[in-house]
C-alpha positions as CSV (number, residue, x, y, z in Angstrom):
1,M,78.1,-40.1,29.1
2,A,75.5,-38.3,31.3
3,R,73.3,-40.5,33.2
4,R,69.7,-40.4,32.3
5,T,67.4,-39.8,35.2
6,S,63.7,-40.5,35.1
7,Y,61.2,-39.1,37.5
8,R,58.1,-40.8,38.6
9,P,55.2,-39.4,40.6
10,Y,54.7,-40.4,44.1
11,P,52.1,-43.1,44.5
12,L,48.6,-41.8,45.3
13,P,47.5,-42.9,48.7
14,Q,44.3,-44.8,48.5
15,S,41.8,-43.5,51.0
16,P,38.0,-43.2,51.1
17,A,38.2,-39.5,51.8
18,L,40.3,-38.9,48.7
19,E,38.0,-40.9,46.5
20,M,35.0,-38.9,47.9
21,S,36.7,-35.6,47.3
22,G,37.5,-36.6,43.7
23,G,33.8,-37.4,43.1
24,V,32.8,-34.1,44.5
25,L,35.3,-32.2,42.4
26,R,34.2,-33.9,39.2
27,H,30.8,-32.2,39.7
28,V,32.2,-28.8,40.7
29,C,35.0,-28.3,38.1
30,F,33.9,-26.4,35.0
31,G,34.9,-27.8,31.6
32,V,36.2,-31.2,32.8
33,P,33.1,-33.2,33.8
34,N,34.7,-36.5,32.8
35,L,38.2,-36.0,34.1
36,P,39.4,-38.9,36.2
37,L,40.6,-37.1,39.3
38,S,41.7,-40.3,40.9
39,R,44.8,-40.1,38.7
40,F,45.8,-36.7,40.0
41,R,49.1,-36.5,41.8
42,A,48.6,-36.1,45.5
43,F,52.1,-34.6,45.8
44,P,54.1,-32.4,43.4
45,L,57.0,-33.7,41.3
46,R,60.5,-32.7,41.9
47,G,61.1,-29.1,40.9
48,E,57.4,-28.2,41.1
49,L,56.0,-25.8,43.7
50,P,53.3,-27.1,45.9
51,Q,49.9,-25.5,45.6
52,S,47.8,-24.5,48.5
53,P,44.3,-25.9,48.8
54,S,42.8,-22.5,48.2
55,T,44.7,-22.2,44.9
56,R,43.5,-25.6,43.7
57,A,39.9,-24.8,44.6
58,R,40.0,-21.5,42.7
59,A,41.3,-23.3,39.6
60,C,38.2,-25.6,39.7
61,V,35.4,-23.1,40.6
62,R,33.7,-21.3,37.8
63,P,34.2,-17.5,38.0
64,H,31.0,-15.7,39.0
65,H,31.5,-12.9,36.5
66,L,31.7,-15.4,33.6
67,A,28.4,-17.2,34.5
68,P,26.0,-14.7,32.9
69,A,28.1,-14.6,29.7
70,L,28.3,-18.4,29.5
71,S,24.6,-18.7,30.1
72,S,23.8,-16.2,27.4
73,A,26.2,-18.0,25.0
74,A,24.6,-21.3,25.7
75,F,21.1,-19.8,25.2
76,F,21.9,-18.3,21.8
77,A,23.7,-21.5,20.7
78,S,20.7,-23.6,21.6
79,S,18.3,-21.1,19.9
80,S,20.4,-21.1,16.8
81,W,20.5,-24.9,16.8
82,A,16.7,-25.0,17.2
83,R,16.2,-22.6,14.3
84,S,18.6,-24.5,12.0
85,G,17.0,-27.8,13.2
86,F,13.5,-26.5,12.2
87,V,14.8,-25.3,8.8
88,N,16.5,-28.6,8.1
89,W,13.4,-30.5,9.1
90,Y,11.1,-28.3,6.9
91,L,13.4,-28.6,3.9
92,G,13.5,-32.4,4.5
93,V,9.7,-32.8,4.5
94,L,9.5,-30.4,1.6
95,S,11.7,-32.7,-0.4
96,T,9.9,-35.9,0.6
97,R,6.3,-34.7,0.6
98,P,6.2,-31.5,-1.4
99,I,2.5,-31.1,-2.1
100,L,1.4,-32.0,1.4
101,T,4.0,-29.7,3.0
102,K,3.0,-26.8,0.7
103,S,-0.7,-27.4,1.3
104,L,-0.3,-27.4,5.1
105,T,1.9,-24.3,4.9
106,A,-0.7,-22.5,2.8
107,A,-3.5,-23.5,5.2
108,A,-1.5,-22.2,8.2
109,I,-0.7,-18.9,6.6
110,T,-4.3,-18.5,5.3
111,V,-5.8,-19.1,8.7
112,A,-3.3,-16.6,10.3
113,A,-4.2,-14.0,7.7
114,D,-8.0,-14.6,8.3
115,L,-7.6,-14.3,12.1
116,F,-5.7,-11.1,11.6
117,S,-8.4,-9.8,9.3
118,Q,-11.2,-10.6,11.7
119,I,-9.3,-9.1,14.7
120,I,-8.8,-5.9,12.8
121,S,-12.4,-5.6,11.7
122,S,-14.0,-6.5,15.0
123,S,-11.2,-5.4,17.5
124,S,-12.1,-8.4,19.7
125,F,-11.5,-12.1,20.0
126,K,-15.0,-12.7,21.2
127,N,-16.6,-12.3,17.7
128,L,-14.4,-14.6,15.8
129,D,-16.1,-16.6,13.0
130,F,-14.7,-20.1,13.4
131,V,-16.7,-21.4,10.5
132,R,-15.0,-18.8,8.3
133,I,-11.6,-19.9,9.8
134,I,-12.3,-23.5,8.9
135,R,-13.4,-22.4,5.4
136,M,-10.1,-20.5,4.9
137,A,-8.1,-23.4,6.1
138,G,-9.8,-25.7,3.7
139,Y,-9.2,-23.3,0.8
140,G,-5.5,-23.0,1.7
141,M,-5.1,-26.8,2.1
142,L,-7.1,-27.9,-1.0
143,I,-6.8,-25.0,-3.4
144,S,-4.0,-22.5,-2.7
145,G,-1.2,-24.9,-1.7
146,P,-1.6,-27.5,-4.5
147,S,-2.3,-24.9,-7.2
148,L,0.8,-22.9,-6.3
149,H,2.9,-26.1,-6.4
150,F,1.8,-27.0,-9.9
151,W,1.8,-23.4,-11.2
152,F,5.4,-22.7,-10.2
153,N,6.5,-26.0,-11.6
154,F,4.7,-25.4,-14.9
155,V,6.1,-21.9,-15.2
156,S,9.7,-23.1,-14.5
157,R,9.3,-25.9,-17.0
158,I,8.2,-23.6,-19.9
159,L,10.5,-20.7,-18.9
160,P,13.6,-22.3,-17.2
161,K,15.8,-19.2,-17.4
162,H,16.3,-16.6,-14.7
163,D,17.2,-13.5,-16.7
164,I,15.3,-10.3,-16.5
165,L,13.3,-10.8,-19.7
166,T,12.2,-14.3,-18.6
167,T,11.3,-13.0,-15.1
168,F,9.0,-10.4,-16.7
169,K,7.4,-13.1,-18.9
170,K,6.7,-15.2,-15.7
171,M,5.2,-12.1,-14.0
172,A,2.9,-11.5,-17.1
173,L,1.7,-15.1,-17.0
174,G,0.9,-14.8,-13.3
175,Q,-1.1,-11.5,-13.8
176,T,-3.0,-12.7,-16.9
177,I,-3.6,-16.4,-16.1
178,Y,-3.1,-17.6,-12.6
179,G,-4.2,-14.4,-10.8
180,P,-7.6,-14.0,-12.4
181,I,-8.4,-17.8,-12.2
182,I,-7.5,-18.2,-8.5
183,T,-9.3,-14.9,-7.6
184,G,-12.4,-16.1,-9.4
185,V,-12.2,-19.5,-7.7
186,F,-11.7,-17.9,-4.3
187,F,-14.8,-15.7,-4.5
188,S,-16.9,-18.4,-6.1
189,L,-16.0,-21.1,-3.7
190,N,-16.3,-18.9,-0.6
191,A,-19.7,-17.6,-1.7
192,A,-20.9,-21.1,-2.4
193,L,-19.8,-22.3,1.0
194,Q,-21.8,-19.4,2.5
195,G,-24.9,-20.7,0.8
196,E,-25.2,-18.1,-1.9
197,T,-27.0,-19.0,-5.1
198,V,-25.6,-19.0,-8.6
199,E,-27.1,-15.6,-9.4
200,E,-25.6,-14.2,-6.2
201,I,-22.2,-15.6,-7.0
202,F,-22.2,-14.0,-10.4
203,A,-23.4,-10.8,-8.9
204,R,-20.5,-10.9,-6.3
205,L,-18.0,-11.6,-9.1
206,N,-19.3,-8.6,-11.1
207,R,-19.0,-6.4,-8.0
208,D,-15.7,-7.6,-6.4
209,M,-13.7,-9.3,-9.1
210,L,-12.5,-6.2,-11.0
211,P,-11.5,-4.2,-7.9
212,A,-9.6,-7.2,-6.6
213,L,-7.7,-7.6,-9.9
214,K,-6.9,-3.9,-9.9
215,S,-5.5,-4.1,-6.4
216,G,-3.5,-7.2,-7.4
217,I,-1.8,-5.3,-10.3
218,M,-0.6,-2.8,-7.7
219,Y,0.7,-5.5,-5.3
220,W,1.7,-8.7,-7.0
221,P,4.2,-7.7,-9.7
222,I,7.0,-6.8,-7.2
223,C,6.2,-10.0,-5.2
224,D,6.4,-12.1,-8.3
225,F,9.6,-10.4,-9.4
226,I,11.3,-11.3,-6.1
227,T,9.9,-14.8,-6.1
228,F,10.8,-15.7,-9.7
229,K,14.2,-13.9,-9.8
230,F,15.8,-14.8,-6.5
231,I,13.9,-17.8,-4.9
232,P,14.6,-21.5,-5.8
233,I,11.7,-23.4,-7.4
234,R,10.9,-25.6,-4.3
235,L,10.7,-22.5,-2.0
236,Q,8.7,-20.3,-4.4
237,P,5.3,-21.5,-3.0
238,L,6.4,-20.8,0.5
239,V,7.6,-17.2,-0.4
240,S,4.4,-16.7,-2.4
241,N,2.4,-17.8,0.6
242,L,4.2,-15.3,2.8
243,F,3.3,-12.5,0.4
244,T,-0.2,-13.9,0.3
245,F,-0.6,-13.2,4.0
246,V,-1.1,-9.5,3.3
247,W,-3.2,-10.3,0.2
248,T,-5.4,-12.7,2.1
249,V,-6.2,-10.1,4.7
250,Y,-7.6,-8.0,1.9
251,M,-9.3,-10.9,0.1
252,T,-11.0,-12.3,3.2
253,Y,-12.3,-8.8,3.9
254,M,-13.8,-8.6,0.4
255,A,-15.2,-12.1,0.7
256,S,-16.9,-11.3,4.0
257,L,-18.9,-8.4,2.4
258,E,-22.7,-8.7,2.2
259,K,-24.3,-10.6,-0.7
260,A,-24.4,-8.8,-4.0
261,T,-27.6,-8.6,-6.0
262,T,-28.5,-7.5,-9.5
263,E,-30.0,-4.3,-8.0
264,T,-26.8,-3.6,-6.2
265,I,-24.7,-4.0,-9.3
266,L,-27.1,-1.7,-11.3
267,A,-27.0,0.9,-8.5
268,M,-23.2,1.0,-8.7
């Protein structure tokens, strides 16, 4: 019977210099930050070829040509994690506080659209109307966000299917019920907050309401089709608010026009 032979590593000599070098290497080596180098063999086993100090150092030092690639990969990984973290956070608060989240989202998008509209019209940041910005934020927070929440829930409750015919029915409801109502509320509330009288508000509605509804017929059907057909119910207000960005630029421009009087309407 062949005799079984066992090999054991040579004992590691204990010295302060070796312990110090192990601590330094732990910080230099790439990919093994927690490797206990005190357990490394100081001498090779039988049958192994000894390595020179330069060879062991090259095994631990990070290659210079890989550093940019590794840094870029780490950057994109952290960016992807941040994006997914924000999305998960938003979906979480959307589930726990749906009305508040949708209202804050609508306020932020309305303010951004109004800022964009003012910058386009004045071509400068110096002439920004901050009272108008606050007015638009209040409209998005108190009117647009909650109304979109309840409207989409109502439409999905009475028309729960997602086929083409049901989608067109939802679009028709939006164009004939929600669109005219919210447009009238927007013009009336904005005019009232600007100090216009009841007669002036009605004159503004007579002047601006019909052109706005005609423009809405050209813009909102395709937006509503995408929203109702492909977007889940809890994200429909968010997508609608994103479409509202372009629409709000137009609406805030219309709302910022000068007061309408009866003489102006008759002259038109």
